[in-house]
C-alpha positions as CSV (number, residue, x, y, z in Angstrom):
1,M,-93.0,-26.5,52.4
2,A,-93.5,-22.8,50.3
3,T,-89.8,-22.6,50.4
4,E,-89.6,-26.6,48.8
5,T,-91.9,-26.0,46.4
6,L,-90.3,-22.9,45.1
7,G,-86.9,-24.8,46.1
8,D,-87.9,-27.9,43.3
9,A,-89.9,-25.8,40.6
10,A,-86.4,-24.1,39.3
11,G,-85.2,-27.6,39.6
12,K,-87.2,-29.2,37.5
13,A,-87.5,-26.0,35.5
14,A,-83.9,-26.1,35.2
15,D,-84.0,-29.8,34.3
16,A,-85.8,-29.2,31.5
17,V,-84.9,-26.4,30.2
18,G,-81.1,-28.0,30.0
19,M,-78.0,-25.9,28.7
20,P,-78.9,-21.9,27.8
21,Q,-77.7,-21.9,24.3
22,L,-78.8,-24.8,23.1
23,D,-82.8,-23.5,24.4
24,I,-84.8,-22.7,20.7
25,T,-86.2,-20.0,23.1
26,T,-83.5,-17.9,23.2
27,F,-81.8,-18.6,19.4
28,P,-83.0,-15.4,18.0
29,N,-81.4,-13.0,20.7
30,Q,-78.4,-14.7,20.1
31,I,-78.3,-14.3,16.1
32,F,-79.2,-10.6,16.9
33,W,-76.1,-9.9,19.5
34,L,-74.3,-12.6,17.3
35,L,-74.4,-10.3,14.1
36,V,-73.9,-7.3,16.5
37,T,-71.3,-8.6,17.6
38,L,-69.9,-10.1,14.6
39,V,-70.7,-6.4,12.6
40,A,-68.4,-4.7,15.2
41,I,-65.7,-6.1,15.3
42,Y,-65.7,-5.9,11.4
43,L,-66.2,-2.3,12.0
44,I,-63.5,-1.6,14.7
45,L,-61.4,-3.8,12.2
46,T,-61.8,-1.5,8.7
47,R,-61.9,1.0,10.1
48,I,-59.0,1.3,12.8
49,A,-56.6,-2.7,12.9
50,L,-57.0,-2.8,9.3
51,P,-55.3,1.1,8.3
52,R,-53.6,1.5,11.0
53,I,-51.6,-2.4,9.9
54,A,-51.2,-1.1,6.4
55,A,-50.0,2.1,7.7
56,T,-46.6,0.6,9.0
57,L,-46.8,-1.8,6.6
58,G,-46.0,0.9,4.3
59,E,-43.7,3.1,6.5
60,R,-41.1,-0.4,6.8
61,Q,-41.3,-0.7,2.9
62,G,-41.2,2.5,2.3
63,T,-38.3,2.7,4.6
64,I,-36.7,-0.4,3.0
65,T,-37.3,1.2,0.1
66,N,-34.9,3.8,0.8
67,D,-32.0,1.7,2.8
68,L,-32.2,-0.3,-0.4
69,A,-31.8,2.8,-2.5
70,K,-29.5,4.3,0.1
71,A,-27.6,0.9,0.1
72,E,-26.7,1.4,-4.0
73,D,-26.1,5.4,-3.5
74,L,-23.2,4.0,-1.1
75,R,-21.6,0.8,-3.2
76,A,-21.5,4.1,-5.7
77,Q,-19.6,6.1,-4.0
78,A,-17.1,3.6,-3.0
79,A,-16.3,1.9,-6.2
80,Q,-16.1,5.8,-7.4
81,A,-13.5,6.2,-4.1
82,E,-11.9,3.7,-4.9
83,A,-11.5,4.2,-8.5
84,T,-9.9,7.3,-7.5
85,Y,-7.1,5.9,-5.2
86,N,-6.6,3.4,-8.3
87,K,-5.9,6.2,-10.3
88,A,-4.1,8.5,-7.6
89,L,-2.4,5.2,-6.1
90,A,-1.1,5.2,-10.2
91,E,-0.1,8.7,-10.5
92,A,1.8,8.2,-7.4
93,K,3.9,5.4,-8.0
94,T,4.4,7.3,-11.6
95,E,5.9,10.0,-9.9
96,V,8.0,7.9,-7.7
97,Q,9.8,5.9,-10.3
98,R,10.2,9.7,-12.1
99,I,11.9,10.9,-8.7
100,S,13.9,8.1,-8.7
101,A,14.9,7.8,-12.2
102,A,15.8,11.9,-11.7
103,A,17.7,11.0,-8.3
104,R,19.9,8.1,-10.0
105,A,20.8,10.3,-13.4
106,D,22.1,12.8,-10.6
107,I,23.6,10.1,-8.5
108,Q,25.1,8.6,-11.5
109,A,26.5,12.3,-13.1
110,D,27.8,13.2,-9.8
111,L,29.8,9.5,-9.9
112,D,30.7,10.1,-13.7
113,R,31.9,13.9,-12.4
114,A,33.7,12.3,-9.0
115,I,35.5,9.5,-11.1
116,A,36.4,11.9,-14.5
117,K,38.1,13.5,-11.6
118,A,39.5,11.1,-9.8
119,D,40.6,10.4,-13.4
120,A,42.4,13.6,-14.0
121,E,43.5,14.1,-10.1
122,I,45.5,9.8,-11.2
123,S,46.6,10.4,-14.2
124,A,48.4,14.0,-12.6
125,K,50.2,12.5,-10.4
126,A,51.1,9.3,-12.7
127,A,52.3,11.6,-15.3
128,E,54.1,13.9,-12.3
129,S,55.5,10.2,-11.4
130,E,56.9,9.5,-14.6
131,K,58.6,12.4,-15.0
132,A,60.3,11.9,-11.4
133,I,60.8,8.8,-12.6
134,A,62.3,9.6,-15.7
135,E,64.7,12.3,-13.6
136,I,65.4,9.5,-11.5
137,R,66.2,7.3,-14.3
138,A,67.9,10.1,-15.7
139,G,70.2,11.6,-12.2
140,A,70.7,7.4,-12.2
141,M,72.5,7.4,-16.2
142,D,74.7,9.8,-15.2
143,N,75.5,8.5,-11.3
144,V,76.0,5.0,-13.5
145,R,78.4,6.9,-16.0
146,A,79.9,9.5,-12.8
147,V,81.1,5.7,-11.1
148,A,81.7,3.8,-14.9
149,T,83.9,6.6,-15.3
150,E,85.7,6.9,-12.7
151,T,85.8,3.1,-12.2
152,A,87.8,2.8,-15.3
153,A,90.3,5.8,-15.0
154,E,91.1,3.6,-11.3
155,I,91.2,0.7,-13.6
156,A,93.6,2.5,-16.5
157,A,95.4,3.8,-13.9
158,A,95.2,0.4,-11.5
159,M,96.9,-1.4,-15.2
160,G,99.6,1.3,-15.8
161,V,97.3,2.7,-18.8
162,S,97.3,6.1,-19.0
163,A,93.9,7.5,-20.4
164,D,92.8,10.7,-21.3
165,A,89.1,11.5,-19.5
166,K,87.3,12.3,-23.3
167,D,88.3,8.9,-24.3
168,I,87.6,6.8,-21.1
169,E,83.7,8.8,-21.5
170,A,83.7,8.6,-24.8
171,A,83.7,4.1,-24.1
172,V,81.9,4.3,-21.2
173,A,79.2,5.9,-23.6
174,A,79.7,3.9,-26.6
175,R,79.1,1.1,-23.5
176,V,76.2,2.4,-22.3
177,K,74.3,3.0,-25.7
178,G,75.1,-0.9,-26.2
Protein backbone atom coordinates (compact mmCIF):
# COMPACT_ATOMS: atom_id res chain seq x y z
CA MET A 1 0.00 0.00 0.00
CA ALA A 2 2.81 2.26 0.51
CA THR A 3 3.64 1.98 -3.12
CA GLU A 4 0.15 2.80 -4.02
CA THR A 5 0.09 5.95 -2.02
CA LEU A 6 3.26 7.20 -3.51
CA GLY A 7 2.15 6.53 -7.04
CA ASP A 8 -1.20 8.06 -6.32
CA ALA A 9 0.41 11.14 -4.84
CA ALA A 10 2.75 11.56 -7.85
CA GLY A 11 -0.12 11.12 -10.24
CA LYS A 12 -2.19 13.69 -8.39
CA ALA A 13 0.71 16.16 -8.31
CA ALA A 14 1.28 15.68 -12.03
CA ASP A 15 -2.35 16.22 -12.74
CA ALA A 16 -2.46 19.32 -10.63
CA VAL A 17 0.61 20.96 -12.26
CA GLY A 18 -0.35 20.56 -15.93
CA MET A 19 2.17 21.48 -18.60
CA PRO A 20 5.62 22.32 -17.14
CA GLN A 21 6.13 25.31 -19.48
CA LEU A 22 3.03 26.95 -18.12
CA ASP A 23 3.99 26.40 -14.49
CA ILE A 24 4.46 29.88 -13.01
CA THR A 25 7.02 28.66 -10.51
CA THR A 26 9.48 27.86 -13.34
CA PHE A 27 9.08 31.17 -15.25
CA PRO A 28 12.16 32.90 -13.77
CA ASN A 29 14.31 29.92 -14.63
CA GLN A 30 12.85 29.73 -18.15
CA ILE A 31 13.33 33.48 -18.71
CA PHE A 32 16.95 33.27 -17.52
CA TRP A 33 17.76 30.44 -19.93
CA LEU A 34 15.86 32.17 -22.72
CA LEU A 35 17.99 35.28 -22.25
CA VAL A 36 21.20 33.21 -22.04
CA THR A 37 20.25 31.37 -25.22
CA LEU A 38 19.32 34.56 -27.09
CA VAL A 39 22.55 36.27 -26.03
CA ALA A 40 24.55 33.19 -27.08
CA ILE A 41 22.79 33.06 -30.48
CA TYR A 42 23.31 36.83 -30.91
CA LEU A 43 27.01 36.56 -30.09
CA ILE A 44 27.50 33.56 -32.37
CA LEU A 45 25.72 35.31 -35.23
CA THR A 46 27.43 38.69 -34.82
CA ARG A 47 30.93 37.39 -34.07
CA ILE A 48 31.17 34.29 -36.28
CA ALA A 49 28.39 33.71 -38.81
CA LEU A 50 27.58 37.20 -40.09
CA PRO A 51 31.25 38.26 -40.59
CA ARG A 52 31.83 35.11 -42.65
CA ILE A 53 28.71 35.79 -44.73
CA ALA A 54 29.75 39.44 -45.17
CA ALA A 55 33.27 38.36 -46.21
CA THR A 56 31.84 35.90 -48.72
CA LEU A 57 29.49 38.54 -50.13
CA GLY A 58 32.33 41.06 -50.34
CA GLU A 59 34.55 38.51 -52.07
CA ARG A 60 31.78 37.74 -54.57
CA GLN A 61 31.23 41.44 -55.18
CA GLY A 62 34.96 41.93 -55.74
CA THR A 63 35.07 38.98 -58.14
CA ILE A 64 32.07 40.33 -60.05
CA THR A 65 33.63 43.81 -60.23
CA ASN A 66 36.97 42.37 -61.43
CA ASP A 67 35.23 40.18 -64.00
CA LEU A 68 33.28 43.17 -65.31
CA ALA A 69 36.47 45.23 -65.55
CA LYS A 70 38.24 42.39 -67.38
CA ALA A 71 35.27 42.02 -69.71
CA GLU A 72 35.37 45.76 -70.47
CA ASP A 73 39.13 45.55 -71.15
CA LEU A 74 38.64 42.55 -73.42
CA ARG A 75 35.82 44.35 -75.24
CA ALA A 76 38.10 47.34 -75.78
CA GLN A 77 40.89 45.05 -77.00
CA ALA A 78 38.45 43.30 -79.34
CA ALA A 79 37.31 46.65 -80.74
CA GLN A 80 40.92 47.71 -81.23
CA ALA A 81 41.75 44.37 -82.87
CA GLU A 82 38.74 44.76 -85.17
CA ALA A 83 39.83 48.28 -86.13
CA THR A 84 43.37 47.01 -86.81
CA TYR A 85 41.95 44.14 -88.87
CA ASN A 86 39.74 46.49 -90.90
CA LYS A 87 42.69 48.81 -91.51
CA ALA A 88 44.90 45.90 -92.61
CA LEU A 89 42.11 44.62 -94.83
CA ALA A 90 41.70 48.03 -96.47
CA GLU A 91 45.46 48.28 -97.01
CA ALA A 92 45.50 44.78 -98.47
CA LYS A 93 42.66 45.67 -100.85
CA THR A 94 44.53 48.80 -101.93
CA GLU A 95 47.71 46.77 -102.46
CA VAL A 96 45.78 44.17 -104.48
CA GLN A 97 44.32 46.90 -106.68
CA ARG A 98 47.77 48.44 -107.16
CA ILE A 99 49.31 45.07 -108.05
CA SER A 100 46.37 44.29 -110.34
CA ALA A 101 46.74 47.64 -112.12
CA ALA A 102 50.50 47.09 -112.51
CA ALA A 103 49.91 43.60 -113.88
CA ARG A 104 47.29 44.95 -116.31
CA ALA A 105 49.73 47.66 -117.42
CA ASP A 106 52.49 45.08 -117.93
CA ILE A 107 50.16 42.82 -119.87
CA GLN A 108 48.93 45.75 -121.97
CA ALA A 109 52.53 46.81 -122.67
CA ASP A 110 53.43 43.24 -123.69
CA LEU A 111 50.32 43.09 -125.84
CA ASP A 112 51.14 46.45 -127.46
CA ARG A 113 54.69 45.26 -128.20
CA ALA A 114 53.37 42.01 -129.65
CA ILE A 115 50.82 43.89 -131.76
CA ALA A 116 53.49 46.32 -132.98
CA LYS A 117 55.81 43.42 -133.81
CA ALA A 118 52.98 41.59 -135.59
CA ASP A 119 52.05 44.77 -137.47
CA ALA A 120 55.68 45.24 -138.52
CA GLU A 121 55.89 41.62 -139.67
CA ILE A 122 52.59 41.93 -141.51
CA SER A 123 53.74 45.19 -143.12
CA ALA A 124 57.02 43.58 -144.16
CA LYS A 125 55.23 40.55 -145.58
CA ALA A 126 52.67 42.80 -147.28
CA ALA A 127 55.51 44.83 -148.82
CA GLU A 128 57.19 41.63 -149.96
CA SER A 129 53.87 40.40 -151.34
CA GLU A 130 53.27 43.73 -153.09
CA LYS A 131 56.75 43.53 -154.57
CA ALA A 132 56.18 39.92 -155.65
CA ILE A 133 52.79 40.85 -157.12
CA ALA A 134 54.37 43.82 -158.92
CA GLU A 135 57.06 41.51 -160.30
CA ILE A 136 54.43 38.98 -161.34
CA ARG A 137 52.39 41.76 -163.00
CA ALA A 138 55.47 43.08 -164.74
CA GLY A 139 56.37 39.58 -165.84
CA ALA A 140 52.80 38.93 -166.91
CA MET A 141 52.71 42.16 -168.87
CA ASP A 142 56.00 41.24 -170.51
CA ASN A 143 54.60 37.82 -171.30
CA VAL A 144 51.38 39.36 -172.60
CA ARG A 145 53.41 41.71 -174.84
CA ALA A 146 55.57 38.85 -176.00
CA VAL A 147 52.56 36.65 -176.72
CA ALA A 148 50.71 39.57 -178.33
CA THR A 149 53.76 40.41 -180.44
CA GLU A 150 54.18 36.79 -181.56
CA THR A 151 50.47 36.43 -182.23
CA ALA A 152 50.38 39.70 -184.21
CA ALA A 153 53.45 38.61 -186.21
CA GLU A 154 51.86 35.26 -187.03
CA ILE A 155 48.53 36.87 -187.90
CA ALA A 156 50.33 39.36 -190.14
CA ALA A 157 52.28 36.50 -191.75
CA ALA A 158 49.11 34.48 -192.17
CA MET A 159 47.47 37.41 -193.92
CA GLY A 160 50.38 37.83 -196.14
CA VAL A 161 51.44 41.16 -194.76
CA SER A 162 55.08 41.58 -194.15
CA ALA A 163 55.70 43.63 -191.07
CA ASP A 164 58.84 44.50 -189.27
CA ALA A 165 59.24 43.16 -185.68
CA LYS A 166 59.78 46.72 -184.38
CA ASP A 167 56.56 47.92 -185.97
CA ILE A 168 54.61 45.01 -184.45
CA GLU A 169 56.13 45.67 -180.97
CA ALA A 170 55.27 49.41 -181.25
CA ALA A 171 51.71 48.60 -182.27
CA VAL A 172 51.31 46.10 -179.38
CA ALA A 173 52.82 48.62 -176.86
CA ALA A 174 50.44 51.36 -178.08
CA ARG A 175 47.50 49.01 -177.77
CA VAL A 176 48.51 47.84 -174.23
CA LYS A 177 48.86 51.44 -172.99
CA GLY A 178 45.38 52.19 -173.99
